[in-house]
N, C-alpha and C positions, 0 to 999 in steps of 0.2 A: 504494500500500500504506500501511497505517496501523500505527503502533507505539503501544501503549497499556499501561497498568497497570490492575489490578483488585485490591483488597484487601478481605479480610474481617477486621474487627477482632473479636476473640473475648473474651468475658468470661462466666463462670459459665454455660456451656452455651448461650450466645447469640452471634449475629453481629449487627453493626451493618449494617442493610440500608437501601438507598435505593430508595424507590418512585418511579420516574421518571414524574412526572405534570405537570411544569411547562413543559417546552420543546416547542414545536411542531416537527414534523418530526424528532423524536428517534427513532432506530432502536430504542431501548429503551423507547419510550412504553408506559406502564402496566405495565411489568415491574418486578420486584424484583431488584436486583443489589447487589453490594458497591460500594465507593467507588473512584474512579479516573478515568482519562481519558487523553487523547492526549499524547504526548511533544511538547515544544517543542524547537526547534533547540538542539543541544548537550547535551541532557539524557541522563543515564544512566537505566536503569530505576528506580534508587533515588531519583534527583533527581525524576523524574516522580511516583513514588509519594508522596514526602513533600510535594511541592507540591500535588498533586491532593487528597490526604487533608486537608491543612490548608484548602485552598480550600473543599472540600465540607463539612467538619465543624468546623473550628476547632481540631482536635486535631493535636499534633505527635507522630508516632510515635517511640518510643524503643526498642522491641524488635519486630523484624519479620523475616520469612524469606521468601525467594523459593521458591515451591513447584513452579512449572512454567511451561511455555510453551504457550499455547493459540493455535492457528492457526484463524481463522474464514475460511471460504470461502463466498461468497454470490453468488446470481444478481442481487442488488439493490445490494450495497455492495462497495467495494474490499476486497481481502483484508486482514485485520487480524492482527497478531502481538501477543498480549496476554501480558504478564508477570504471572503470578498470585502474589499474596503473601497471607500471613496476618500479623496483628500481635497481640501480647499485652500491650503496655504503651504508654502515651502520656501526654502532659501537655496542659494547656489546658482551655478551657471550650468546650463544644459551641455552635455557632451554627446557625441555620437554613440550609438549602441552597437555592440558587436553581434547582436542577435537579429537586428532588423532596422528598419527606418522608422523614426519617431515623427509623428505629425499631429497637430491639433486639428481635430475633425468636429464639425458641428454635430450636435446630438441627433438632429433629424437626418443628417446625411449618412449616419452610421449604417442604417439598415440596407443601404445599397452596396456596402462593402462585403467582400468575402469574409464570413465569420461562421463559427459553429452555430447551429440552429438554437441550441440551448443558451448561448450568450444573448440572443435576442430576448429570451424570456427574462433573464436576470437584469438586463439593461432596462426592460420595461418596468420591472419592480423598483429599480433605482429611480427611474424617472417619476414614478408614482409616490416616491418616498415611503415605500412600504416599510412596516416595522421589521425588526430582525427576522430573517426567514431561513428555513432549511429547504433546499431545492435538490432533488435527486434527478440526475439526467442519465439515461441509459442509451448507449449508442451501439449500433452494429455497423462496423466500419465508420463512415462519416455520417451515417443516417441516424437521426434522433428517433428512437423507438418508444421512449417513455419519458415523461416528465411528471414528477410528484412534488407538489409544493406543500410543505408543512403536513405531510402525510396524506394529502388528497391528490388523486390523479388529475392532471390537466389534459384538456383536449388539445391535440396537436393539429396544426393546420395542414 
């Protein structure tokens, strides 16, 4: 099993997005996602969030909030428990990311970008300012087969 974080930095109706185009064998290859990554030994979700955000962006978060827990189940990869955050303040100077290209993308424009189907579900929850949630996403290959929000199945489009 994998423990990870994902963060959406927010400013003026935009999220800082990472287009994952640089690493071979990347499960997120060619997708647009927030910033984050896997826990290291002894890290809390916040430790991982701060380290991964700095490594990928050069920014140090100063205001952030844990928004939910997303469980990814896949027939290709180990189960992943992802701690989902948003951030509204930071310090530092952005630097290039060795995992992809960073870009500020308008929240409404996100839906047109290549991303996991389940990401659209939790982005909608973030936009609605939903209270802390637990979302389970089950994939076969890249196809979302099941989504369960706080123990209740969701209808898939």
